[in-house]
C-alpha positions as a LaTeX table, in Angstrom:
\begin{tabular}{lrrr}
\hline
Residue & $x$ (\AA) & $y$ (\AA) & $z$ (\AA) \\
\hline
Met1 & 0.00 & 0.00 & 0.00 \\
Val2 & 2.90 & 2.34 & 0.71 \\
Glu3 & 4.35 & 1.58 & $-2.71$ \\
Glu4 & 0.93 & 2.14 & $-4.27$ \\
Ala5 & 0.70 & 5.60 & $-2.67$ \\
Val6 & 4.25 & 6.54 & $-3.62$ \\
Glu7 & 3.82 & 5.42 & $-7.23$ \\
Ala8 & 0.68 & 7.60 & $-7.41$ \\
Gly9 & 2.71 & 10.65 & $-6.39$ \\
Cys10 & 2.46 & 10.78 & $-2.58$ \\
Glu11 & 5.73 & 12.02 & $-1.07$ \\
Gln12 & 4.98 & 11.80 & 2.66 \\
Val13 & 3.57 & 8.75 & 4.41 \\
Ile14 & 2.04 & 9.15 & 7.87 \\
Leu15 & 1.65 & 5.90 & 9.78 \\
Val16 & $-0.74$ & 6.05 & 12.74 \\
Thr17 & 0.16 & 3.19 & 15.05 \\
Gly18 & $-0.45$ & 1.85 & 18.55 \\
Trp19 & 1.95 & 0.87 & 21.31 \\
His20 & 2.29 & $-2.71$ & 19.99 \\
Lys21 & 3.02 & $-1.79$ & 16.34 \\
Arg22 & 6.74 & $-0.98$ & 16.57 \\
Ala23 & 7.50 & $-3.58$ & 13.91 \\
Ile24 & 5.85 & $-1.32$ & 11.33 \\
Glu25 & 8.23 & 1.52 & 12.16 \\
Asp26 & 11.21 & $-0.84$ & 12.05 \\
His27 & 10.16 & $-2.17$ & 8.65 \\
Phe28 & 10.54 & 1.23 & 6.98 \\
Asp29 & 13.65 & 2.24 & 8.91 \\
Arg30 & 17.33 & 1.65 & 8.09 \\
His31 & 18.86 & $-1.52$ & 9.57 \\
Phe32 & 22.56 & $-0.75$ & 9.88 \\
Glu33 & 23.61 & $-4.07$ & 11.42 \\
Leu34 & 21.61 & $-6.07$ & 8.87 \\
Glu35 & 22.95 & $-3.94$ & 6.01 \\
Ala36 & 26.53 & $-4.49$ & 7.17 \\
Arg37 & 25.99 & $-8.25$ & 7.35 \\
Leu38 & 24.39 & $-8.38$ & 3.90 \\
Glu39 & 27.21 & $-6.30$ & 2.44 \\
Lys40 & 29.80 & $-8.56$ & 4.06 \\
Asp41 & 28.07 & $-11.67$ & 2.68 \\
Gly42 & 27.84 & $-10.17$ & $-0.81$ \\
Lys43 & 24.03 & $-10.25$ & $-0.87$ \\
Val44 & 23.68 & $-7.24$ & $-3.13$ \\
Lys45 & 20.04 & $-7.80$ & $-4.15$ \\
Glu46 & 18.83 & $-8.10$ & $-0.56$ \\
Leu47 & 20.88 & $-5.06$ & 0.48 \\
Glu48 & 19.41 & $-2.94$ & $-2.30$ \\
Glu49 & 15.87 & $-3.97$ & $-1.31$ \\
Ile50 & 16.42 & $-3.06$ & 2.36 \\
Arg51 & 17.67 & 0.39 & 1.40 \\
Arg52 & 14.95 & 0.89 & $-1.22$ \\
Ile53 & 12.20 & 0.39 & 1.36 \\
Ser54 & 13.53 & 3.08 & 3.69 \\
Asp55 & 13.93 & 5.54 & 0.80 \\
Leu56 & 10.41 & 5.15 & $-0.58$ \\
Ala57 & 9.05 & 8.31 & 1.06 \\
Asp58 & 9.31 & 10.70 & 3.97 \\
Phe59 & 7.91 & 8.55 & 6.79 \\
Val60 & 6.24 & 10.12 & 9.82 \\
Tyr61 & 4.92 & 8.10 & 12.75 \\
Val62 & 2.06 & 9.13 & 15.02 \\
Arg63 & 0.85 & 7.18 & 18.04 \\
Gln64 & $-2.86$ & 6.77 & 18.69 \\
Lys65 & $-2.71$ & 6.53 & 22.46 \\
Glu66 & $-6.28$ & 5.27 & 22.90 \\
Ala67 & $-8.35$ & 2.93 & 20.74 \\
Leu68 & $-11.09$ & 5.45 & 19.98 \\
Gly69 & $-11.83$ & 4.49 & 16.38 \\
Asn70 & $-10.38$ & 5.13 & 12.94 \\
Gly71 & $-11.84$ & 8.63 & 12.85 \\
His72 & $-9.86$ & 9.45 & 15.97 \\
Ala73 & $-6.76$ & 8.01 & 14.27 \\
Leu74 & $-7.25$ & 10.52 & 11.45 \\
Leu75 & $-7.48$ & 13.36 & 13.96 \\
Cys76 & $-4.16$ & 12.22 & 15.45 \\
Ala77 & $-2.51$ & 13.10 & 12.13 \\
Arg78 & $-4.26$ & 16.45 & 11.70 \\
Glu79 & $-1.34$ & 18.73 & 12.54 \\
Ile80 & 0.98 & 16.88 & 10.19 \\
Val81 & $-1.47$ & 16.73 & 7.28 \\
Gly82 & $-2.27$ & 20.41 & 7.49 \\
Asp83 & $-4.61$ & 22.13 & 5.06 \\
Glu84 & $-4.33$ & 19.87 & 2.04 \\
Pro85 & $-6.09$ & 16.78 & 0.65 \\
Phe86 & $-4.73$ & 13.40 & 1.71 \\
Val87 & $-5.17$ & 9.71 & 1.00 \\
Val88 & $-6.14$ & 7.17 & 3.68 \\
Leu89 & $-5.40$ & 3.46 & 3.26 \\
Trp90 & $-6.03$ & 0.74 & 5.84 \\
Gly91 & $-3.67$ & $-2.16$ & 6.40 \\
Asp92 & $-6.13$ & $-5.07$ & 6.47 \\
Asp93 & $-8.03$ & $-4.65$ & 3.22 \\
Phe94 & $-7.01$ & $-3.24$ & $-0.11$ \\
Ile95 & $-7.62$ & $-3.21$ & $-3.84$ \\
Thr96 & $-5.17$ & $-4.13$ & $-6.57$ \\
Ala97 & $-6.00$ & $-2.30$ & $-9.78$ \\
Ser98 & $-4.57$ & $-0.85$ & $-12.97$ \\
Pro99 & $-4.21$ & 2.11 & $-12.74$ \\
Ser100 & $-3.82$ & 1.76 & $-9.00$ \\
Arg101 & $-6.66$ & 2.53 & $-6.60$ \\
Thr102 & $-4.80$ & 5.59 & $-5.30$ \\
Lys103 & $-4.15$ & 6.89 & $-8.82$ \\
Gln104 & $-7.83$ & 6.48 & $-9.71$ \\
Met105 & $-8.86$ & 8.36 & $-6.55$ \\
Ile106 & $-6.44$ & 11.20 & $-7.32$ \\
Asp107 & $-7.75$ & 11.41 & $-10.89$ \\
Ala108 & $-11.32$ & 11.60 & $-9.53$ \\
Tyr109 & $-10.32$ & 14.33 & $-7.07$ \\
Glu110 & $-8.74$ & 16.36 & $-9.85$ \\
Lys111 & $-12.04$ & 16.13 & $-11.77$ \\
Tyr112 & $-14.54$ & 16.72 & $-8.94$ \\
Gly113 & $-12.51$ & 18.49 & $-6.23$ \\
Thr114 & $-14.30$ & 16.66 & $-3.41$ \\
Thr115 & $-13.73$ & 13.90 & $-0.89$ \\
Ile116 & $-13.47$ & 10.62 & $-2.82$ \\
Leu117 & $-14.51$ & 7.20 & $-1.49$ \\
Ser118 & $-13.29$ & 4.09 & $-3.31$ \\
Ala119 & $-15.98$ & 1.54 & $-4.04$ \\
Ile120 & $-16.55$ & $-1.93$ & $-5.40$ \\
Leu121 & $-19.84$ & $-3.03$ & $-6.94$ \\
Thr122 & $-21.52$ & $-5.97$ & $-5.24$ \\
Ser123 & $-24.98$ & $-7.52$ & $-5.18$ \\
Asn124 & $-24.09$ & $-10.14$ & $-2.58$ \\
Pro125 & $-26.54$ & $-9.74$ & 0.35 \\
Glu126 & $-23.86$ & $-10.90$ & 2.80 \\
Asp127 & $-21.66$ & $-7.95$ & 1.85 \\
Thr128 & $-24.30$ & $-5.61$ & 3.29 \\
Arg129 & $-23.40$ & $-7.04$ & 6.70 \\
Lys130 & $-19.68$ & $-6.28$ & 6.23 \\
Tyr131 & $-19.36$ & $-2.95$ & 4.40 \\
Gly132 & $-20.84$ & 0.51 & 4.22 \\
Phe133 & $-22.98$ & 1.40 & 1.19 \\
Val134 & $-23.69$ & 4.75 & $-0.39$ \\
Gly135 & $-26.63$ & 6.12 & $-2.31$ \\
Gly136 & $-27.00$ & 9.13 & $-4.56$ \\
Lys137 & $-27.06$ & 10.31 & $-8.15$ \\
Glu138 & $-24.79$ & 8.63 & $-10.67$ \\
Val139 & $-23.04$ & 11.61 & $-12.29$ \\
Asp140 & $-20.72$ & 9.57 & $-14.47$ \\
Lys141 & $-20.23$ & 5.91 & $-15.24$ \\
Gly142 & $-19.11$ & 4.33 & $-11.98$ \\
Val143 & $-19.31$ & 7.63 & $-10.05$ \\
Ile144 & $-21.98$ & 8.56 & $-7.49$ \\
Glu145 & $-22.49$ & 11.98 & $-5.93$ \\
Val146 & $-23.23$ & 10.69 & $-2.45$ \\
Asp147 & $-26.32$ & 11.77 & $-0.51$ \\
Gln148 & $-26.35$ & 8.97 & 2.05 \\
Phe149 & $-23.80$ & 6.63 & 3.61 \\
Ile150 & $-25.09$ & 3.68 & 5.62 \\
Glu151 & $-22.66$ & 1.49 & 7.53 \\
Lys152 & $-23.52$ & $-2.22$ & 7.25 \\
Pro153 & $-27.16$ & $-1.68$ & 6.23 \\
Gly154 & $-28.06$ & $-5.38$ & 6.07 \\
Pro155 & $-29.84$ & $-7.32$ & 3.29 \\
Gly156 & $-32.51$ & $-5.32$ & 1.50 \\
Asn157 & $-31.46$ & $-2.00$ & 3.01 \\
Ala158 & $-28.49$ & $-0.94$ & 0.88 \\
Pro159 & $-29.20$ & 2.26 & $-1.11$ \\
Ser160 & $-27.15$ & 0.99 & $-4.07$ \\
Asn161 & $-24.62$ & $-1.69$ & $-4.97$ \\
Phe162 & $-21.70$ & 0.68 & $-4.28$ \\
Ala163 & $-19.85$ & $-0.84$ & $-1.32$ \\
Ile164 & $-17.25$ & 1.45 & 0.26 \\
Val165 & $-14.00$ & $-0.32$ & 1.04 \\
Ser166 & $-10.49$ & 0.70 & 2.04 \\
Gly167 & $-9.22$ & 3.75 & 0.19 \\
Tyr168 & $-10.31$ & 7.36 & 0.62 \\
Leu169 & $-9.09$ & 10.75 & $-0.50$ \\
Phe170 & $-10.23$ & 13.34 & 2.01 \\
Thr171 & $-10.36$ & 17.09 & 1.68 \\
Pro172 & $-9.07$ & 18.83 & 4.84 \\
Asp173 & $-12.59$ & 19.78 & 5.97 \\
Ile174 & $-12.95$ & 16.17 & 7.14 \\
Phe175 & $-11.07$ & 17.16 & 10.30 \\
Glu176 & $-13.67$ & 19.74 & 11.34 \\
Ala177 & $-16.40$ & 17.26 & 10.48 \\
Leu178 & $-14.81$ & 14.57 & 12.66 \\
Ser179 & $-14.36$ & 17.04 & 15.51 \\
Ala180 & $-18.04$ & 17.97 & 15.23 \\
Ala181 & $-18.96$ & 14.29 & 15.64 \\
Ile182 & $-17.03$ & 13.85 & 18.92 \\
Pro183 & $-19.91$ & 14.92 & 21.24 \\
Glu184 & $-22.17$ & 12.17 & 19.90 \\
Thr185 & $-19.48$ & 9.48 & 19.75 \\
Ile186 & $-16.39$ & 9.64 & 21.96 \\
Glu187 & $-18.06$ & 11.78 & 24.63 \\
Lys188 & $-20.80$ & 9.13 & 24.87 \\
Gly189 & $-18.32$ & 6.27 & 25.22 \\
Gln190 & $-18.45$ & 5.25 & 21.56 \\
Glu191 & $-15.69$ & 5.11 & 18.98 \\
Leu192 & $-15.34$ & 7.79 & 16.30 \\
Tyr193 & $-15.25$ & 6.46 & 12.75 \\
Tyr194 & $-14.42$ & 8.12 & 9.45 \\
Val195 & $-18.03$ & 7.43 & 8.43 \\
Asp196 & $-19.18$ & 9.85 & 11.14 \\
Gly197 & $-17.07$ & 12.55 & 9.55 \\
Val198 & $-18.34$ & 11.81 & 6.05 \\
Asn199 & $-21.95$ & 11.98 & 7.23 \\
Lys200 & $-21.21$ & 15.32 & 8.90 \\
Leu201 & $-19.88$ & 16.61 & 5.58 \\
Leu202 & $-23.07$ & 15.49 & 3.86 \\
Ala203 & $-25.21$ & 17.12 & 6.57 \\
Gln204 & $-23.30$ & 20.36 & 5.99 \\
Gly205 & $-24.10$ & 20.23 & 2.28 \\
Lys206 & $-20.56$ & 19.33 & 1.24 \\
Lys207 & $-20.14$ & 17.18 & $-1.85$ \\
Val208 & $-18.69$ & 13.67 & $-1.61$ \\
His209 & $-18.18$ & 11.27 & $-4.50$ \\
Ala210 & $-17.91$ & 7.48 & $-4.50$ \\
Val211 & $-15.87$ & 6.03 & $-7.36$ \\
Glu212 & $-15.90$ & 2.46 & $-8.58$ \\
Ile213 & $-12.29$ & 1.32 & $-8.83$ \\
Lys214 & $-11.88$ & $-0.15$ & $-12.31$ \\
Asn215 & $-9.84$ & $-3.20$ & $-13.39$ \\
Ala216 & $-9.73$ & $-4.15$ & $-9.74$ \\
Lys217 & $-9.68$ & $-7.04$ & $-7.32$ \\
Tyr218 & $-10.59$ & $-6.50$ & $-3.69$ \\
Tyr219 & $-8.80$ & $-8.29$ & $-0.85$ \\
Asp220 & $-10.19$ & $-8.47$ & 2.68 \\
Cys221 & $-7.61$ & $-9.74$ & 5.17 \\
Gly222 & $-10.00$ & $-9.36$ & 8.10 \\
Ser223 & $-10.92$ & $-13.06$ & 7.99 \\
Lys224 & $-8.74$ & $-16.16$ & 8.05 \\
Ile225 & $-9.82$ & $-17.33$ & 4.60 \\
Gly226 & $-9.51$ & $-13.82$ & 3.18 \\
Tyr227 & $-5.97$ & $-13.55$ & 4.52 \\
Leu228 & $-5.00$ & $-16.94$ & 3.08 \\
Lys229 & $-6.42$ & $-16.07$ & $-0.35$ \\
Thr230 & $-4.48$ & $-12.80$ & $-0.32$ \\
Val231 & $-1.19$ & $-14.50$ & 0.56 \\
Ile232 & $-1.65$ & $-17.11$ & $-2.18$ \\
Asp233 & $-2.64$ & $-14.62$ & $-4.88$ \\
His234 & 0.25 & $-12.29$ & $-4.15$ \\
Gly235 & 2.68 & $-15.16$ & $-3.71$ \\
Leu236 & 1.80 & $-16.33$ & $-7.22$ \\
Thr237 & 2.80 & $-12.95$ & $-8.64$ \\
His238 & 5.95 & $-12.44$ & $-6.53$ \\
Glu239 & 9.10 & $-12.96$ & $-8.57$ \\
Asp240 & 11.05 & $-14.51$ & $-5.69$ \\
Val241 & 8.58 & $-17.26$ & $-4.76$ \\
Asn242 & 5.98 & $-17.66$ & $-7.51$ \\
Arg243 & 7.57 & $-20.64$ & $-9.29$ \\
Glu244 & 8.09 & $-22.68$ & $-6.15$ \\
Leu245 & 4.64 & $-21.81$ & $-4.79$ \\
Arg246 & 2.96 & $-22.63$ & $-8.10$ \\
Ala247 & 4.75 & $-25.99$ & $-8.26$ \\
Tyr248 & 3.72 & $-26.77$ & $-4.69$ \\
Leu249 & 0.06 & $-25.97$ & $-5.33$ \\
Lys250 & 0.08 & $-28.17$ & $-8.44$ \\
Ser251 & 1.62 & $-31.00$ & $-6.44$ \\
Leu252 & $-1.36$ & $-31.00$ & $-4.08$ \\
Lys253 & $-3.61$ & $-32.25$ & $-6.92$ \\
Leu254 & $-6.64$ & $-30.58$ & $-5.39$ \\
\hline
\end{tabular}
């Protein structure tokens, strides 16, 4: 996901983490002892990859000190983001696409100038129990000007077949919208979600667009089977392991 954002033109990556997520920070940092050992052993390819990862972008780390929801996590990054649009990607579900999901969101923002929500189209009733769905006027093929956003509406209650999944491009007014939602969420002992901010934007008359990500495949790592499918699919396209993995799967004679 970091590489996806960087390839789409993002220069700074803000990682909002918790106290037990230090491994994420270490992954994108320099590893001097490891680099020295790789250099000594003549492992040039591995050394170049280690250094490439740390040089991908300007990495900034912010700690979310309390588990108060993903909307609160966005507010934790407010001072760093400043007054400019920004992309939000989660770590446990994502879309592979061509052009990339992030590039398609940026293109949509450049056309509409609003907050952009990435969407997949689904008519599976079970998906209405897992994802948020939006309704509104279709202003272009695969693009809805949102007038309602319902989180997990349940079968028969979704306003359209546009399911909102990981990947958003927010305009900076999302921060004020999230702050305005605190009295009815955090102050009442509930978590603050990005959806609360989006619905505040809609209530204020702000425009929001949902965009179907084209040429895409959605991966949900929030379940065991979803995680396994993701690992297999990406293993089959990874140049270092795809041949051996493909041979192993064939040997199973499923």
